[in-house]
N, C-alpha and C positions, 0 to 999 in steps of 0.2 A: 168694451170688447174683451172677451175671455180667451186666452190662448189655449189651443188644443193641439193634440198630436194624433196621428193616425194610429189607432191601437191595433186594428186588424181589418182584413177584408174577408167577408164570408159570403157563401152562396145563400141567396134568399129565395127558397123554393116557391112561396106564393106568387112572386112576380117574375120568376125565372131570370132574375138578374142578381146583382151583388150588392151587399150592404157594406159601405165603408163606415167603420165605427170610429168616430172622433171622440177622444177622451180628454176631459178637462185636465190640464197639466197640474194645477194646484187645487184639485177637488175630486169629487167622485162621480160627477155627472157625465153622461155619454149622449152622443147624438148620432143615430144611424142615418146615413144618407144613401139612398138607393141610386146605384149607377149602372150603366150598361156594361157589357162584358169587355168591350174594347177599352173603355175608360178604366175599368178595374185592372185590366192587364197593364195599362200605362202607369197607373198608380203603383202597382206591384213592382214594376221594373224600376220606378224611381225609389221605392223603399229599399230595394235590394242594391241600388246604385249600379245597375247593370248597364254597360255601354252597348250600343247597337252600332252596326257598321255604318249606317247612314242616320241622320237625324229623323226622329219621328215628329209628329205634329207638335207635341208639347215641348220637345227639345227645340224645335224651330222657333216657337214663340219666345222661349228664353233667349235664343241667339239673337232674335230681332230686338228684344229689349236691350240686350248688351250692346248691339251694334249702333243703337241710337244714343249710346252713352247714358242710359237710364238704369234705374235699379227697381226691382220689385220690392216695395217696402213691406207689403202685407197682402195676404189673401183674407178677405172678409166674407163670411157667410152671414147674411144679414136678416133674411126673413123667409117665411113659408106662407105662400098664398095659394089656395085651392090645390093643395098637395104638391106644389112646385117650390123647391128651394131656390133662392136668389143669392148670388154672390158677386163679388167684384175683385179685380186685381188693382191694387193701389200702386201706381208707378210714379217715380219721381226722377226727373232728369233736368239738366241745365237748360237744354233747348226745349224740351216738352213741358217742363214745369210739373206740378202735381196733377195727376190724372187718376180718375177712377173709371176703370173699364168694366162694363157689364160682362158677366161670365156665368156659365153653368158651374155649379160647385165642383163637379167631377173634373172639369178642365182646369179650374182654378187650383184645386188640390194638386193635380198632376204637375202643373207648372210650378206651383209654390214649393213642392218637394224638390224638384230639380234645381231650383234657384235658392234653396235653403232659406226661404222667406217664412216668417211666422204665419200660422193659420189661426184666424180669430173667429169667434162666434159671438153674436150679439147676446146680451143678457136676456132680451125679450124672446129671442129664438129658443134659448135654453129653457126659459119658463114655459114656452108654448109646446115644444117638441122634445125637450131633453128627457132622458131617463136616468133614474138612479140605478145603482148596481142591482138592487132587489127587483125593480121594474124590469130591468134587462133580463135577468134570469127567468122571471115569470113569462115574459114574451118569448124567450128562447125555447122554454120547455113546452109552450103551447103550439109552436109551429109544427107543421107537418114535416116529418123527416123523410127524405128519399130513402128507398131501400138500397141495399148493396147492389142488387141486380140493376136497378135504374141508374145508379152511379157508375157501374161498370159499363153500361151502354153509352153513357155520356163520355166516359173516359176514352172509349174506343173512337167515338166521333172526334174528340179533341185531338187524339193522336193521328187519326186519318187526315185531319185538316192541318196538321203540323202546328197545333197550338199547345206547345209543350208546357208553357207556364200554367195554362188552364188545366192541362192534364195532371200536372204535379199537385195542384190544389185538390182536384177530384180524388187523386190517389190518396192524399192525406185524409180527406173526408172518409174514404172507404176504410182506411186503416183505423181511424177513430171509431167507426161503427163496429168494426170487427173486434176491437178491444173491449167494447161495451157488451158484446154478445156473450 
């Protein structure tokens, strides 16, 4: 298993969702994992170490693991089958013993970041779906980029729905586009 870190989260226009870019810690390979907007927001909150007034779902999972006197040993993203990534939470406790709990990668990453557990990717998965820096740049430049107007519309919707973290990301995308013009 290869240790990775969350390099960034970016909007993925073709799927209207987000890509979490996992970057090899001691290498140059990257693995983009497509996640939904709620999961992306939860991962972003964990990256920023922002506290919420009440526990969110991923916080609750971490609290439950702690309450049963167990620890999250690692998050493992193991395979890709029919376009679906598979992951597990490896938990160890005196009462529970060693357990591997099936998880969506987005949830596993969100919990792992909160509990400061290592995030690991199998070598086989990197071989199958990993990208090098040059592959990543080629893919990035070939994607359809949303116009400033389209992004401004999305920004207004995010603000209207009080999704301020999402709005901040859209605002940053708008600013990046305006600098390039």
